[in-house]
BALOBA-1460 file (C-alpha; in Angstrom, 3 decimals):
// residues 382
<rec num="1" residu="m" x="-12.160" y="186.166" z="-70.303"/>
<rec num="2" residu="a" x="-12.898" y="183.456" z="-67.532"/>
<rec num="3" residu="n" x="-13.225" y="180.626" z="-69.912"/>
<rec num="4" residu="k" x="-9.906" y="181.576" z="-71.341"/>
<rec num="5" residu="r" x="-8.326" y="181.303" z="-67.789"/>
<rec num="6" residu="t" x="-10.039" y="178.095" z="-67.068"/>
<rec num="7" residu="r" x="-8.551" y="176.501" z="-70.348"/>
<rec num="8" residu="r" x="-5.151" y="177.529" z="-69.203"/>
<rec num="9" residu="l" x="-5.528" y="175.981" z="-65.848"/>
<rec num="10" residu="w" x="-6.814" y="172.816" z="-67.200"/>
<rec num="11" residu="p" x="-3.538" y="170.722" z="-67.787"/>
<rec num="12" residu="f" x="-2.360" y="171.771" z="-64.366"/>
<rec num="13" residu="i" x="-5.399" y="170.217" z="-62.775"/>
<rec num="14" residu="v" x="-5.709" y="167.011" z="-64.941"/>
<rec num="15" residu="i" x="-2.053" y="166.040" z="-65.182"/>
<rec num="16" residu="p" x="-1.491" y="165.972" z="-61.348"/>
<rec num="17" residu="a" x="-4.721" y="164.165" z="-60.771"/>
<rec num="18" residu="l" x="-3.659" y="161.413" z="-63.254"/>
<rec num="19" residu="v" x="-0.315" y="161.185" z="-61.744"/>
<rec num="20" residu="i" x="-1.960" y="160.826" z="-58.317"/>
<rec num="21" residu="l" x="-4.338" y="158.084" z="-59.499"/>
<rec num="22" residu="l" x="-1.363" y="156.149" z="-61.185"/>
<rec num="23" residu="l" x="0.727" y="156.365" z="-58.073"/>
<rec num="24" residu="g" x="-2.115" y="155.088" z="-56.059"/>
<rec num="25" residu="g" x="-2.839" y="152.227" z="-58.006"/>
<rec num="26" residu="y" x="1.006" y="151.167" z="-58.146"/>
<rec num="27" residu="a" x="1.258" y="151.469" z="-54.396"/>
<rec num="28" residu="l" x="-1.478" y="148.870" z="-54.237"/>
<rec num="29" residu="s" x="0.562" y="146.181" z="-55.861"/>
<rec num="30" residu="a" x="3.034" y="144.095" z="-53.639"/>
<rec num="31" residu="g" x="6.000" y="145.130" z="-55.728"/>
<rec num="32" residu="g" x="4.943" y="148.636" z="-55.974"/>
<rec num="33" residu="r" x="4.748" y="149.081" z="-52.141"/>
<rec num="34" residu="a" x="8.216" y="147.634" z="-51.786"/>
<rec num="35" residu="k" x="9.773" y="149.988" z="-54.367"/>
<rec num="36" residu="l" x="7.908" y="153.134" z="-53.127"/>
<rec num="37" residu="q" x="9.281" y="152.326" z="-49.764"/>
<rec num="38" residu="r" x="12.659" y="152.141" z="-50.990"/>
<rec num="39" residu="w" x="12.242" y="155.494" z="-52.990"/>
<rec num="40" residu="l" x="10.878" y="157.180" z="-49.876"/>
<rec num="41" residu="g" x="13.856" y="155.908" z="-47.710"/>
<rec num="42" residu="g" x="12.213" y="153.267" z="-45.757"/>
<rec num="43" residu="e" x="13.503" y="149.726" z="-44.781"/>
<rec num="44" residu="e" x="13.249" y="146.798" z="-47.306"/>
<rec num="45" residu="t" x="10.519" y="144.292" z="-46.485"/>
<rec num="46" residu="a" x="10.459" y="140.598" z="-47.451"/>
<rec num="47" residu="e" x="8.292" y="139.736" z="-50.483"/>
<rec num="48" residu="p" x="5.455" y="137.426" z="-49.538"/>
<rec num="49" residu="f" x="5.897" y="133.701" z="-50.852"/>
<rec num="50" residu="e" x="4.035" y="132.453" z="-53.845"/>
<rec num="51" residu="k" x="1.271" y="130.061" z="-53.318"/>
<rec num="52" residu="g" x="2.425" y="126.600" z="-53.255"/>
<rec num="53" residu="k" x="5.880" y="127.686" z="-52.541"/>
<rec num="54" residu="e" x="7.654" y="127.443" z="-49.220"/>
<rec num="55" residu="p" x="9.373" y="130.413" z="-47.931"/>
<rec num="56" residu="e" x="13.224" y="130.238" z="-47.453"/>
<rec num="57" residu="p" x="14.502" y="130.359" z="-43.904"/>
<rec num="58" residu="e" x="16.128" y="133.386" z="-42.876"/>
<rec num="59" residu="n" x="19.360" y="131.765" z="-41.955"/>
<rec num="60" residu="p" x="19.474" y="128.586" z="-44.092"/>
<rec num="61" residu="e" x="22.949" y="127.643" z="-42.720"/>
<rec num="62" residu="e" x="21.385" y="127.399" z="-39.182"/>
<rec num="63" residu="s" x="18.145" y="125.693" z="-39.980"/>
<rec num="64" residu="d" x="17.844" y="121.770" z="-39.973"/>
<rec num="65" residu="g" x="14.408" y="121.782" z="-41.251"/>
<rec num="66" residu="e" x="12.645" y="120.565" z="-38.185"/>
<rec num="67" residu="d" x="10.966" y="122.177" z="-35.193"/>
<rec num="68" residu="p" x="11.961" y="119.880" z="-32.225"/>
<rec num="69" residu="a" x="9.058" y="121.493" z="-30.264"/>
<rec num="70" residu="v" x="6.487" y="120.488" z="-32.714"/>
<rec num="71" residu="e" x="4.907" y="117.005" z="-32.328"/>
<rec num="72" residu="p" x="4.247" y="115.130" z="-35.724"/>
<rec num="73" residu="f" x="0.480" y="114.784" z="-36.529"/>
<rec num="74" residu="n" x="-0.969" y="111.426" z="-35.694"/>
<rec num="75" residu="p" x="-4.672" y="111.162" z="-36.629"/>
<rec num="76" residu="g" x="-4.929" y="108.016" z="-34.660"/>
<rec num="77" residu="g" x="-3.564" y="109.414" z="-31.404"/>
<rec num="78" residu="d" x="-1.507" y="106.762" z="-29.518"/>
<rec num="79" residu="k" x="-3.180" y="104.103" z="-31.254"/>
<rec num="80" residu="t" x="-1.011" y="101.816" z="-33.459"/>
<rec num="81" residu="e" x="-2.363" y="99.710" z="-36.325"/>
<rec num="82" residu="e" x="-2.637" y="96.013" z="-35.335"/>
<rec num="83" residu="k" x="-0.719" y="94.745" z="-38.074"/>
<rec num="84" residu="d" x="2.331" y="96.810" z="-36.940"/>
<rec num="85" residu="i" x="2.372" y="95.166" z="-33.581"/>
<rec num="86" residu="k" x="4.773" y="92.383" z="-33.513"/>
<rec num="87" residu="e" x="5.312" y="90.016" z="-30.542"/>
<rec num="88" residu="q" x="9.007" y="90.110" z="-29.511"/>
<rec num="89" residu="p" x="10.221" y="86.886" z="-27.678"/>
<rec num="90" residu="p" x="11.974" y="87.426" z="-24.564"/>
<rec num="91" residu="a" x="15.871" y="87.250" z="-24.680"/>
<rec num="92" residu="d" x="15.918" y="83.889" z="-23.115"/>
<rec num="93" residu="e" x="13.917" y="82.263" z="-25.974"/>
<rec num="94" residu="p" x="15.801" y="80.448" z="-28.861"/>
<rec num="95" residu="e" x="16.786" y="82.920" z="-31.582"/>
<rec num="96" residu="k" x="15.725" y="80.428" z="-34.353"/>
<rec num="97" residu="t" x="12.564" y="78.373" z="-33.770"/>
<rec num="98" residu="p" x="11.158" y="75.583" z="-35.932"/>
<rec num="99" residu="i" x="8.379" y="76.229" z="-38.384"/>
<rec num="100" residu="i" x="4.847" y="75.132" z="-37.413"/>
<rec num="101" residu="y" x="1.975" y="74.698" z="-39.765"/>
<rec num="102" residu="v" x="-1.895" y="75.033" z="-39.539"/>
<rec num="103" residu="g" x="-3.507" y="72.037" z="-38.167"/>
<rec num="104" residu="q" x="-0.439" y="70.474" z="-36.636"/>
<rec num="105" residu="r" x="-1.132" y="69.261" z="-33.176"/>
<rec num="106" residu="l" x="1.208" y="70.064" z="-30.342"/>
<rec num="107" residu="t" x="1.532" y="68.386" z="-27.076"/>
<rec num="108" residu="i" x="1.565" y="71.101" z="-24.298"/>
<rec num="109" residu="p" x="4.212" y="70.076" z="-21.467"/>
<rec num="110" residu="g" x="3.893" y="70.620" z="-17.769"/>
<rec num="111" residu="k" x="4.505" y="74.275" z="-16.582"/>
<rec num="112" residu="s" x="7.248" y="73.357" z="-14.244"/>
<rec num="113" residu="a" x="10.718" y="74.211" z="-15.849"/>
<rec num="114" residu="g" x="12.794" y="71.394" z="-17.128"/>
<rec num="115" residu="s" x="9.798" y="68.951" z="-17.460"/>
<rec num="116" residu="a" x="10.444" y="66.070" z="-19.424"/>
<rec num="117" residu="p" x="9.285" y="65.838" z="-23.033"/>
<rec num="118" residu="s" x="6.308" y="63.336" z="-23.798"/>
<rec num="119" residu="t" x="7.204" y="59.764" z="-24.493"/>
<rec num="120" residu="a" x="3.841" y="58.895" z="-25.596"/>
<rec num="121" residu="s" x="3.396" y="56.497" z="-28.627"/>
<rec num="122" residu="s" x="0.479" y="56.168" z="-31.177"/>
<rec num="123" residu="q" x="-1.762" y="53.490" z="-29.957"/>
<rec num="124" residu="v" x="-2.467" y="50.599" z="-32.349"/>
<rec num="125" residu="i" x="-5.999" y="49.821" z="-32.719"/>
<rec num="126" residu="t" x="-7.440" y="46.703" z="-33.975"/>
<rec num="127" residu="g" x="-11.063" y="47.285" z="-32.750"/>
<rec num="128" residu="g" x="-13.176" y="49.883" z="-31.205"/>
<rec num="129" residu="q" x="-12.883" y="50.858" z="-27.441"/>
<rec num="130" residu="l" x="-16.221" y="52.651" z="-26.804"/>
<rec num="131" residu="a" x="-19.541" y="51.027" z="-26.474"/>
<rec num="132" residu="s" x="-22.318" y="52.652" z="-28.651"/>
<rec num="133" residu="a" x="-24.805" y="54.985" z="-27.139"/>
<rec num="134" residu="s" x="-27.714" y="52.810" z="-28.270"/>
<rec num="135" residu="g" x="-26.107" y="49.728" z="-26.799"/>
<rec num="136" residu="n" x="-26.103" y="47.962" z="-30.219"/>
<rec num="137" residu="k" x="-23.132" y="46.116" z="-31.551"/>
<rec num="138" residu="e" x="-21.139" y="48.420" z="-34.039"/>
<rec num="139" residu="i" x="-18.740" y="47.831" z="-36.857"/>
<rec num="140" residu="a" x="-16.620" y="50.089" z="-39.021"/>
<rec num="141" residu="l" x="-16.116" y="49.836" z="-42.632"/>
<rec num="142" residu="t" x="-12.703" y="51.150" z="-43.825"/>
<rec num="143" residu="f" x="-11.447" y="51.777" z="-47.357"/>
<rec num="144" residu="d" x="-7.627" y="52.329" z="-48.332"/>
<rec num="145" residu="s" x="-6.908" y="53.998" z="-51.540"/>
<rec num="146" residu="g" x="-3.332" y="53.716" z="-53.108"/>
<rec num="147" residu="w" x="-3.549" y="53.848" z="-56.878"/>
<rec num="148" residu="e" x="-6.839" y="52.745" z="-58.249"/>
<rec num="149" residu="y" x="-9.885" y="55.042" z="-58.343"/>
<rec num="150" residu="t" x="-12.111" y="53.830" z="-61.014"/>
<rec num="151" residu="h" x="-14.871" y="52.389" z="-58.592"/>
<rec num="152" residu="c" x="-14.699" y="55.183" z="-55.944"/>
<rec num="153" residu="l" x="-17.970" y="57.073" z="-56.990"/>
<rec num="154" residu="p" x="-19.879" y="53.674" z="-57.268"/>
<rec num="155" residu="l" x="-18.622" y="52.672" z="-53.850"/>
<rec num="156" residu="l" x="-19.802" y="55.911" z="-52.434"/>
<rec num="157" residu="k" x="-23.215" y="55.534" z="-53.900"/>
<rec num="158" residu="v" x="-23.620" y="52.114" z="-52.374"/>
<rec num="159" residu="l" x="-22.812" y="53.660" z="-49.025"/>
<rec num="160" residu="d" x="-25.178" y="56.441" z="-49.656"/>
<rec num="161" residu="d" x="-27.996" y="53.938" z="-50.475"/>
<rec num="162" residu="y" x="-27.565" y="52.221" z="-47.280"/>
<rec num="163" residu="n" x="-27.016" y="55.420" z="-45.208"/>
<rec num="164" residu="v" x="-23.672" y="53.876" z="-44.063"/>
<rec num="165" residu="k" x="-20.705" y="56.244" z="-43.066"/>
<rec num="166" residu="a" x="-17.301" y="54.857" z="-43.478"/>
<rec num="167" residu="t" x="-13.585" y="55.666" z="-42.884"/>
<rec num="168" residu="f" x="-11.263" y="56.267" z="-45.765"/>
<rec num="169" residu="f" x="-7.531" y="56.046" z="-45.553"/>
<rec num="170" residu="p" x="-6.111" y="57.817" z="-48.822"/>
<rec num="171" residu="r" x="-2.600" y="58.077" z="-50.036"/>
<rec num="172" residu="a" x="-1.926" y="61.698" z="-50.076"/>
<rec num="173" residu="d" x="-0.558" y="61.610" z="-53.616"/>
<rec num="174" residu="w" x="-3.777" y="59.829" z="-54.664"/>
<rec num="175" residu="l" x="-5.718" y="62.972" z="-53.503"/>
<rec num="176" residu="k" x="-3.435" y="65.155" z="-55.502"/>
<rec num="177" residu="d" x="-4.201" y="62.967" z="-58.621"/>
<rec num="178" residu="h" x="-7.926" y="62.865" z="-57.676"/>
<rec num="179" residu="p" x="-8.812" y="65.888" z="-55.463"/>
<rec num="180" residu="d" x="-12.511" y="65.861" z="-56.436"/>
<rec num="181" residu="l" x="-12.825" y="62.474" z="-55.113"/>
<rec num="182" residu="g" x="-11.212" y="63.314" z="-51.857"/>
<rec num="183" residu="r" x="-13.548" y="66.408" z="-51.477"/>
<rec num="184" residu="e" x="-16.541" y="64.068" z="-52.535"/>
<rec num="185" residu="i" x="-15.751" y="61.565" z="-49.755"/>
<rec num="186" residu="v" x="-15.731" y="64.288" z="-47.178"/>
<rec num="187" residu="r" x="-18.795" y="65.917" z="-48.409"/>
<rec num="188" residu="r" x="-20.784" y="62.906" z="-48.049"/>
<rec num="189" residu="g" x="-20.007" y="62.736" z="-44.364"/>
<rec num="190" residu="h" x="-17.287" y="59.965" z="-44.291"/>
<rec num="191" residu="t" x="-14.163" y="60.297" z="-41.962"/>
<rec num="192" residu="m" x="-10.943" y="61.004" z="-43.403"/>
<rec num="193" residu="g" x="-7.663" y="59.422" z="-42.292"/>
<rec num="194" residu="n" x="-4.087" y="59.206" z="-43.580"/>
<rec num="195" residu="h" x="-2.418" y="56.408" z="-45.185"/>
<rec num="196" residu="s" x="1.091" y="58.283" z="-45.977"/>
<rec num="197" residu="k" x="2.021" y="60.309" z="-49.061"/>
<rec num="198" residu="t" x="3.710" y="57.836" z="-51.084"/>
<rec num="199" residu="h" x="2.844" y="54.379" z="-49.507"/>
<rec num="200" residu="p" x="6.495" y="53.460" z="-48.387"/>
<rec num="201" residu="e" x="7.134" y="50.745" z="-45.514"/>
<rec num="202" residu="m" x="7.839" y="52.962" z="-42.667"/>
<rec num="203" residu="t" x="9.832" y="50.680" z="-40.535"/>
<rec num="204" residu="e" x="13.320" y="51.146" z="-38.956"/>
<rec num="205" residu="n" x="15.258" y="49.062" z="-41.601"/>
<rec num="206" residu="k" x="13.322" y="50.620" z="-44.514"/>
<rec num="207" residu="m" x="13.243" y="54.381" z="-43.930"/>
<rec num="208" residu="s" x="14.957" y="57.049" z="-41.736"/>
<rec num="209" residu="a" x="13.153" y="58.842" z="-38.949"/>
<rec num="210" residu="a" x="13.541" y="62.248" z="-40.776"/>
<rec num="211" residu="g" x="12.124" y="60.592" z="-43.828"/>
<rec num="212" residu="i" x="9.108" y="59.370" z="-41.909"/>
<rec num="213" residu="r" x="8.534" y="62.991" z="-40.488"/>
<rec num="214" residu="e" x="8.751" y="64.398" z="-43.827"/>
<rec num="215" residu="e" x="6.349" y="61.840" z="-45.168"/>
<rec num="216" residu="m" x="3.861" y="62.587" z="-42.374"/>
<rec num="217" residu="r" x="3.891" y="66.284" z="-42.522"/>
<rec num="218" residu="q" x="3.592" y="66.435" z="-46.307"/>
<rec num="219" residu="s" x="0.757" y="63.887" z="-46.296"/>
<rec num="220" residu="t" x="-1.061" y="65.802" z="-43.432"/>
<rec num="221" residu="r" x="-0.627" y="69.092" z="-45.371"/>
<rec num="222" residu="i" x="-1.967" y="67.636" z="-48.574"/>
<rec num="223" residu="i" x="-5.012" y="66.185" z="-47.061"/>
<rec num="224" residu="e" x="-5.904" y="69.094" z="-45.163"/>
<rec num="225" residu="e" x="-5.449" y="71.580" z="-48.064"/>
<rec num="226" residu="i" x="-7.580" y="69.220" z="-50.584"/>
<rec num="227" residu="c" x="-10.195" y="68.091" z="-48.033"/>
<rec num="228" residu="g" x="-10.350" y="70.642" z="-45.562"/>
<rec num="229" residu="v" x="-9.931" y="68.441" z="-42.630"/>
<rec num="230" residu="r" x="-6.962" y="67.468" z="-40.378"/>
<rec num="231" residu="p" x="-6.819" y="63.748" z="-40.025"/>
<rec num="232" residu="y" x="-5.621" y="62.159" z="-36.682"/>
<rec num="233" residu="l" x="-6.046" y="58.446" z="-37.764"/>
<rec num="234" residu="f" x="-3.139" y="56.818" z="-39.391"/>
<rec num="235" residu="r" x="-3.088" y="53.445" z="-41.398"/>
<rec num="236" residu="p" x="0.478" y="52.330" z="-42.080"/>
<rec num="237" residu="p" x="1.194" y="51.181" z="-45.496"/>
<rec num="238" residu="y" x="1.335" y="47.224" z="-45.773"/>
<rec num="239" residu="g" x="0.270" y="47.374" z="-42.115"/>
<rec num="240" residu="a" x="3.897" y="47.676" z="-41.206"/>
<rec num="241" residu="y" x="5.061" y="49.335" z="-38.098"/>
<rec num="242" residu="d" x="7.424" y="49.424" z="-35.194"/>
<rec num="243" residu="s" x="8.126" y="51.211" z="-31.889"/>
<rec num="244" residu="r" x="9.979" y="53.971" z="-33.549"/>
<rec num="245" residu="l" x="7.020" y="54.819" z="-36.100"/>
<rec num="246" residu="l" x="4.470" y="54.760" z="-33.286"/>
<rec num="247" residu="k" x="6.533" y="57.214" z="-31.337"/>
<rec num="248" residu="i" x="6.941" y="59.574" z="-34.290"/>
<rec num="249" residu="l" x="3.377" y="59.347" z="-35.187"/>
<rec num="250" residu="a" x="2.362" y="60.467" z="-31.895"/>
<rec num="251" residu="e" x="4.698" y="63.448" z="-32.051"/>
<rec num="252" residu="e" x="3.143" y="64.386" z="-35.300"/>
<rec num="253" residu="g" x="-0.411" y="64.528" z="-34.057"/>
<rec num="254" residu="y" x="-1.469" y="60.729" z="-34.821"/>
<rec num="255" residu="p" x="-2.660" y="59.256" z="-31.507"/>
<rec num="256" residu="y" x="-4.213" y="56.172" z="-33.235"/>
<rec num="257" residu="t" x="-2.670" y="53.689" z="-35.626"/>
<rec num="258" residu="i" x="-5.541" y="51.958" z="-37.267"/>
<rec num="259" residu="m" x="-5.305" y="48.262" z="-38.127"/>
<rec num="260" residu="w" x="-7.942" y="45.927" z="-38.531"/>
<rec num="261" residu="s" x="-9.967" y="42.869" z="-37.190"/>
<rec num="262" residu="i" x="-11.195" y="41.591" z="-40.572"/>
<rec num="263" residu="d" x="-9.220" y="41.683" z="-43.718"/>
<rec num="264" residu="t" x="-11.385" y="41.001" z="-46.828"/>
<rec num="265" residu="i" x="-8.144" y="40.622" z="-49.012"/>
<rec num="266" residu="d" x="-10.096" y="42.316" z="-51.626"/>
<rec num="267" residu="w" x="-6.951" y="44.028" z="-53.129"/>
<rec num="268" residu="d" x="-6.092" y="40.679" z="-54.704"/>
<rec num="269" residu="a" x="-9.760" y="40.036" z="-55.823"/>
<rec num="270" residu="g" x="-9.806" y="37.855" z="-59.129"/>
<rec num="271" residu="n" x="-6.622" y="35.978" z="-58.058"/>
<rec num="272" residu="k" x="-6.129" y="32.694" z="-56.243"/>
<rec num="273" residu="r" x="-3.862" y="32.815" z="-53.176"/>
<rec num="274" residu="k" x="-3.216" y="30.750" z="-49.928"/>
<rec num="275" residu="v" x="-5.734" y="31.573" z="-47.131"/>
<rec num="276" residu="d" x="-5.441" y="29.489" z="-44.016"/>
<rec num="277" residu="g" x="-3.295" y="27.128" z="-45.807"/>
<rec num="278" residu="k" x="-5.639" y="26.539" z="-48.830"/>
<rec num="279" residu="e" x="-5.449" y="27.769" z="-52.254"/>
<rec num="280" residu="t" x="-8.486" y="30.027" z="-52.663"/>
<rec num="281" residu="l" x="-9.967" y="32.283" z="-55.430"/>
<rec num="282" residu="i" x="-10.543" y="35.818" z="-53.879"/>
<rec num="283" residu="d" x="-14.104" y="36.529" z="-55.625"/>
<rec num="284" residu="e" x="-17.235" y="38.126" z="-54.486"/>
<rec num="285" residu="d" x="-18.505" y="35.274" z="-52.342"/>
<rec num="286" residu="f" x="-15.214" y="34.837" z="-50.596"/>
<rec num="287" residu="i" x="-15.113" y="38.649" z="-49.596"/>
<rec num="288" residu="v" x="-18.698" y="38.589" z="-48.327"/>
<rec num="289" residu="n" x="-18.208" y="35.340" z="-46.319"/>
<rec num="290" residu="r" x="-15.069" y="36.533" z="-44.881"/>
<rec num="291" residu="v" x="-16.545" y="39.531" z="-43.560"/>
<rec num="292" residu="l" x="-19.651" y="37.988" z="-42.086"/>
<rec num="293" residu="k" x="-17.990" y="34.965" z="-40.575"/>
<rec num="294" residu="n" x="-15.459" y="36.889" z="-38.741"/>
<rec num="295" residu="s" x="-17.886" y="39.570" z="-37.553"/>
<rec num="296" residu="e" x="-20.103" y="36.775" z="-36.136"/>
<rec num="297" residu="a" x="-16.894" y="35.588" z="-34.271"/>
<rec num="298" residu="k" x="-15.902" y="39.058" z="-33.325"/>
<rec num="299" residu="k" x="-19.308" y="40.134" z="-31.828"/>
<rec num="300" residu="n" x="-18.689" y="43.939" z="-31.549"/>
<rec num="301" residu="n" x="-16.370" y="46.835" z="-32.330"/>
<rec num="302" residu="g" x="-14.851" y="45.334" z="-35.420"/>
<rec num="303" residu="i" x="-12.864" y="47.068" z="-38.122"/>
<rec num="304" residu="v" x="-13.280" y="45.801" z="-41.632"/>
<rec num="305" residu="l" x="-10.304" y="46.395" z="-44.410"/>
<rec num="306" residu="m" x="-11.413" y="47.048" z="-47.816"/>
<rec num="307" residu="h" x="-9.976" y="48.946" z="-50.908"/>
<rec num="308" residu="i" x="-10.974" y="51.400" z="-53.489"/>
<rec num="309" residu="g" x="-10.115" y="49.358" z="-56.601"/>
<rec num="310" residu="g" x="-9.648" y="49.365" z="-60.144"/>
<rec num="311" residu="d" x="-11.534" y="47.307" z="-62.823"/>
<rec num="312" residu="s" x="-11.205" y="43.909" z="-61.065"/>
<rec num="313" residu="a" x="-10.673" y="44.286" z="-57.316"/>
<rec num="314" residu="g" x="-12.789" y="47.501" z="-57.180"/>
<rec num="315" residu="h" x="-15.625" y="45.881" z="-59.237"/>
<rec num="316" residu="l" x="-15.769" y="42.899" z="-56.772"/>
<rec num="317" residu="t" x="-15.777" y="44.945" z="-53.696"/>
<rec num="318" residu="v" x="-18.534" y="47.331" z="-54.988"/>
<rec num="319" residu="k" x="-20.554" y="44.238" z="-56.012"/>
<rec num="320" residu="a" x="-19.961" y="42.586" z="-52.568"/>
<rec num="321" residu="l" x="-20.671" y="45.771" z="-50.456"/>
<rec num="322" residu="p" x="-24.526" y="45.587" z="-50.474"/>
<rec num="323" residu="r" x="-24.457" y="41.959" z="-49.398"/>
<rec num="324" residu="i" x="-21.990" y="42.777" z="-46.627"/>
<rec num="325" residu="i" x="-24.019" y="45.637" z="-45.297"/>
<rec num="326" residu="e" x="-27.202" y="43.496" z="-45.308"/>
<rec num="327" residu="g" x="-25.571" y="40.515" z="-43.762"/>
<rec num="328" residu="l" x="-24.227" y="42.558" z="-40.988"/>
<rec num="329" residu="n" x="-27.447" y="44.187" z="-40.278"/>
<rec num="330" residu="s" x="-29.143" y="40.746" z="-40.101"/>
<rec num="331" residu="q" x="-26.521" y="40.070" z="-37.412"/>
<rec num="332" residu="g" x="-27.590" y="42.941" z="-35.317"/>
<rec num="333" residu="y" x="-24.805" y="45.326" z="-36.263"/>
<rec num="334" residu="s" x="-25.028" y="49.208" z="-36.866"/>
<rec num="335" residu="f" x="-22.334" y="50.857" z="-38.654"/>
<rec num="336" residu="t" x="-20.070" y="53.601" z="-37.397"/>
<rec num="337" residu="t" x="-16.738" y="55.335" z="-38.249"/>
<rec num="338" residu="v" x="-13.460" y="54.582" z="-36.500"/>
<rec num="339" residu="d" x="-12.989" y="57.875" z="-34.695"/>
<rec num="340" residu="k" x="-16.373" y="57.409" z="-33.037"/>
<rec num="341" residu="m" x="-15.248" y="54.133" z="-31.685"/>
<rec num="342" residu="l" x="-12.374" y="55.634" z="-29.967"/>
<rec num="343" residu="p" x="-11.715" y="58.244" z="-27.038"/>
<rec num="344" residu="a" x="-11.243" y="61.673" z="-28.056"/>
<rec num="345" residu="p" x="-7.422" y="62.272" z="-28.667"/>
<rec num="346" residu="d" x="-7.208" y="65.077" z="-26.227"/>
<rec num="347" residu="s" x="-8.352" y="62.948" z="-23.287"/>
<rec num="348" residu="g" x="-6.084" y="61.191" z="-20.798"/>
<rec num="349" residu="g" x="-4.968" y="64.309" z="-19.051"/>
<rec num="350" residu="q" x="-2.785" y="65.475" z="-21.700"/>
<rec num="351" residu="t" x="-3.286" y="68.887" z="-23.262"/>
<rec num="352" residu="v" x="-3.059" y="68.750" z="-27.173"/>
<rec num="353" residu="y" x="-3.341" y="72.003" z="-28.991"/>
<rec num="354" residu="t" x="-4.034" y="72.320" z="-32.758"/>
<rec num="355" residu="v" x="-2.033" y="75.016" z="-34.444"/>
<rec num="356" residu="q" x="-4.322" y="77.791" z="-35.909"/>
<rec num="357" residu="k" x="-3.645" y="80.461" z="-38.613"/>
<rec num="358" residu="g" x="-1.363" y="83.229" z="-37.039"/>
<rec num="359" residu="d" x="0.051" y="81.080" z="-34.458"/>
<rec num="360" residu="t" x="3.660" y="81.178" z="-33.485"/>
<rec num="361" residu="l" x="5.342" y="78.890" z="-30.864"/>
<rec num="362" residu="y" x="5.918" y="81.988" z="-28.800"/>
<rec num="363" residu="s" x="2.112" y="82.996" z="-28.808"/>
<rec num="364" residu="i" x="1.319" y="79.377" z="-27.889"/>
<rec num="365" residu="s" x="3.896" y="79.337" z="-25.141"/>
<rec num="366" residu="r" x="2.199" y="82.472" z="-23.668"/>
<rec num="367" residu="r" x="-1.053" y="81.088" z="-23.822"/>
<rec num="368" residu="y" x="-0.241" y="77.990" z="-21.854"/>
<rec num="369" residu="g" x="2.472" y="79.578" z="-19.512"/>
<rec num="370" residu="v" x="5.397" y="77.471" z="-20.759"/>
<rec num="371" residu="t" x="8.591" y="78.235" z="-22.711"/>
<rec num="372" residu="v" x="9.295" y="77.966" z="-26.443"/>
<rec num="373" residu="q" x="12.047" y="75.440" z="-25.409"/>
<rec num="374" residu="q" x="9.621" y="73.316" z="-23.667"/>
<rec num="375" residu="l" x="7.337" y="73.191" z="-26.682"/>
<rec num="376" residu="i" x="10.319" y="72.348" z="-28.827"/>
<rec num="377" residu="e" x="11.387" y="69.448" z="-26.741"/>
<rec num="378" residu="a" x="8.016" y="68.048" z="-25.906"/>
<rec num="379" residu="n" x="7.027" y="67.728" z="-29.711"/>
<rec num="380" residu="n" x="10.602" y="66.844" z="-30.921"/>
<rec num="381" residu="l" x="10.480" y="69.814" z="-33.162"/>
<rec num="382" residu="q" x="13.530" y="70.436" z="-35.553"/>
């Protein structure tokens, strides 16, 4: 009898228990909680936002998407990257300033306002100005290069064999055609000068001032890019110069215009020409004797003009060079380069600054306490 009553009550016990379990599980879900709350008459609550999805603002029309009270995150604190810092010139400086380039030499004017621009001119040099530290007589061998190049390496070998350093004046376009030779000259310890870019006559009746400046700036840039040195010795093409050229050279960073005391005339080797009023063959003996006779008369600080030549002139120059070196040694000479025979270009009370990578006229003016306009006027920048 008891078992029969239990079987009758079983559905009334099991079914409510299942319902309670189902409702309990449903209530644990987010959606179920919200719906049960509505069924039971409670207030509706906002559903939580899905992961990765920003919740919508309660009043979109009133929100501008920013919280003015919250500072933006800056992992570097108050520090700003150096590349973002830009110097801003003061309002009284020129809005547009000339372009300056690495290696350019700028004269720094006096600090007083309105100081006059420099009127210095490049100094013409025909011989050294400094006595040697050893007290010996000194002489400088110099070599111009215009177009010929065949005997450049043989010439360098002779200089190496005798441990002689010389001064070279290449045409900049020659360096563009033979950059390996230019780099080899510097690598072997010789001094690099400038002989212009295209070898024009640079006097007033032949070339404009603007043309001269362009010639100098381009040639300087080419020499520096190829050889890695910034020249400050200039030898004018054809040896031609005037007061205007000398002033421009000084403004372009060339304090010395290098001429010579002995001209070997090797550029005309193999030909006859009038020398001292006499028709003369320019051969090996002539080149050697011309140097040794004139050096004996000069006594000290001479500058010998020779050339890197081709199959004729260059060949004779290379052949004559050992005899020249040995003959000068027998006269008591030691060999030096032109730059070592002259005072340093920054001497004489005038400050000259060489432009470095990253420099601006404004940064240079701040360094020396002058204005940009004073720098422009002192260096005749355009």
